[in-house]
N, C-alpha and C positions, 0 to 999 in steps of 0.2 A: 511439458506441455504440450498441446492438441498436436496431432504427427501434422504435418502440413496435408492444404487441400488443393488441387490446381493450380499448383506452383506456389501456394500462399505462406511463408513463411514468417515467425513473430519475430519483431524486433527485437525485444529485450529478452536474454536469458538470465541477466544475473544484476545485482547488485549495480556495478561496477557504469553496465551499460544505461541500466535506470537514472545512472544519476548524470552520467554523460548526455543524457535524452534529455531531462529537466532544466539543466545546466544552459543548454542549448536553447530553451522553451520559452524560459522562464529571464533569460540573458543576464545566469548569471554560471559564469565559466571558473572563479576562482575556486577554487578548494576551499572547503569551510571545517576544517576537520577538530574536533572533539580532544576534550583530556585523556589518560589513558584510563582506561576505564581498571577500575579495583574492585576485584569481588569474589566470594571464593563460590561462586556457584556458574556451573559451564556455561559456554556462548559460544552461541552459532558461531561460524566465521563471517557470513554474511553482515555478523549484528556490525562485529569487529568492523568491517569494510566500508558497510554505513557511515559510524564512529571516525573513521578516518576521513569519510568525504564530506559531509555534513553534518556531524556531530553538533560542530558550536551550535547550534543551531537550538538544542535545550536549554542550553543558556541565557543564548542572547536574544531568543524569538517571541518579542512581546504582543499577544491578541491587543485591537483593538476595544478600549475600555465600551461597554454595551452591552445586552442581552443577546447578541448574536456574536456567535463562534468567526470571527474574522479576525485575518493578519494584515495588514499594509500592503502585501503583495502577497501571489499564491508561493513563490520559493520559501517565506518565511514561515509557514504552514505547513509543512511537508513531513513534521513531525508533529503534530500537535494539533490536525485540522480536524476533518470530520472524523478520522479516528485517532487515536493516539498511543504511540509508539513511544514503550517506556524505553527508559535509560538503564542500560545495563547494570550500571553500579546500583541503581536501587531491586535486581532482580530479587525474587522469596519463591523458596519454594511451600509449595502449599500442602494441607494437608493431604492431599493424593501423591505427591511428590512430583507436581506437576508447575514449571514456571511459565506462568502469562508474559505474554512480550509485546501485545496488540491489544487494544480495549475499545470499542465504539464509544462514541462518547456521550450515550445516554448508557453505557455498562449491559445493548441488548446482547452481544456478543464479545467474548475473547480469543485471540488465537493464543498458543503455549506451547511447551514443547517440553519433552522427559528432560534432564540433564543426565541422562546415559543414550539421548538417541534425538541427539541437538536438531538433530540435522531433517528432523520429522517431525512434520506438524501436525497438531492436536488443536481443537476447536470446542466451545461452547458456547450455548447459548443458544440461539433465535437465528443464526446464519443463513446466506444463502446458496446452502447445500438442498433445500426445498422440505422443509422442515414446517415450515415457516406458522408460527405459535406454540413452536417448541420452547419454552426457555429454561428446558434443566439445566442445571449448573454442571452436570456432569462433562466430564470428560472424554472424546470420545477420535476417534483417529479417520486419516484421514489422505485417498493417494495424494498428497502433498508435501512440499519444505516449506520449512521457515521462509526461505529466500523467496520460492515464489508466494509467499504474502504479505513479506517487504514490499516486494514492488509493486504489490497491488495496490497495498495500501498505500504509498509511498504516488505512485500517478490517481488512487482516486484523491487521497488531500491535496497534491496539485489541482489538478482537474475541478472542483468544488471551490476553492476560491479564487478560478477565474473568470472571465465571461462566459458567460454560459444562456443557452437556451433550454427549458424543459417540458417535452412532452411525451407521455407514456406512450403516446400511437403513433408515436413521428417514426418515421423510415429511416433506418440507416441511409443514407445519399451514398449515390452511387461515387463519386466522387473519394470517400473513405474503404479506400478497400486495400488498404496495408495492414494485413495483422500489426500491431503496434506488442500489445500483450493479451494471451489468453490461456487459458488451460480450463480443463475437463472437468477438476475438484471443485470448482464454482459454474456448479450446474443452473442455478438459475441466474445467470449474469453473460453478457454475450460477448464483452472482452470488448479492448478498446483497438480502434480502431480508425487511420490514421489519413492523410490526403497526400497527392505529392509532393506538394508545395510545405508541408509541415506548419499550414499554419489552421486547422481544424480535427481536433478529435471525436468521437463519437462514438458514446455507448451509453447504455440501457436507453432510448431515450432523451438523452442527452448529448447538445453538440453544444464544445466548448471551442472559444475562435480565442487565439492567440493575439496578447493584446498586444 
C-alpha cells in the first residue's frame, strides 16, 4: 500500500476488511459463502476468503435484462459488474502458464497470476499503469498482490453500481479526506476516499453516494 502521508492511513488492507466495509455500505451484513472450490489449479488465499464471504453471488446474482450491465443492488454486482472476477473453479492456465482471475468487462485488460507465485499480480492489456493504448496480451509483472487487485475490483464494482455523479474535472471534495484504499501500482488512479460520515466516496472524478 501507499505509505501513510500526514497521518493518512488506508482503511482497507485485506479482503475481509473490504467485505466488512462493503457489507456496511450496502446494508448486507450477513455472509454469503460460496460452495467449496474444486480445481487442480493453485488458488490465492485471498480468492478463497472472497469465496467464503460473498462467493454465493457467483451463482445467485442476476443482472437486470437490457443493454446496460447493471444489477438490482450494488451488492449483487460485486463479482461481475464493471470488472468480472472469475470463479476459481473455472481457472485455467494459458499458453504462457498464467491464470487470469479478473477481466475488464469489454476485455480491455486482465489480472492474472503465476500458479507458482499466486500472491504476485500480473496484468495484460491497457491497464491503468500509464501505457494508455497498449493492448498487448503479454503479461507483465507489477508491484502489487492479487489481494490488492481484488480489493480494488470489489470497490470499483460496488461504486459503479451505486448512485454516482461523474465529472472528470471535478476536484476531490474536502470532506473525503479519509483514504479508503489506494496503491502506487495503480499509477493513473487516485484511489478511493471517504468522508467521516461514510456517506460519500470519491475516486477519479466519481462521487458515490450511499443509498
